[in-house]
C-alpha positions, 0 to 999 in steps of 0.5 A: 091612339097610333103605336108610332113614335113621333119620329118614326115613320110609316111601317112596313109590311111585316112580311117585308120587314121578315125578309129584309132585316138583314138588308136593313142591318147592313146599311149601318155597317159602313160600305156595306150600305151599298148591299141593300142599295142594289140588292133590295130595291123593291123593299120599302123597309131595307130602302128606308134603313139604306138611306139612313145608312148613306147619312152615317156612312157619309159622316163616317167619310166626313170624319175621315176627311176632316183628320187629313186637313192639316190646317184645321184648328182641332181637326183630330177633336172634331173628326174624333167627335164625328166618328164617335157620333157615327158609331152611335148612329150605327148602333142606333140604326142597327138596333132600329132594324133589328126591332123592325122599326122605321125610325128616323136617326137623330140629327142626321135622320132627316138628310136625303142624299137618295 
């Protein structure tokens, strides 16, 4: 039986995980997603989390943009929900990275911008 959950992808090398855990955690802290994107390109683990982190960062950006659209009905509620979702996804991502898991985020994890 496999040790991976159905939404968990192939695991990185344990050395890669140990060396790049901090970079992976940075991926979920807003603009700090640039750190692993620029400094840890060789790491499978950090690159995976950076790609997930880009999705979270774009959700933060989207929530900010929506809050400034004056004619959009319920713009405050929509941006608030998107912002809270981004925070929840950040926490999930940080926990996965800290535990050394390469697990996709719910809902937005399969979206690929990079």
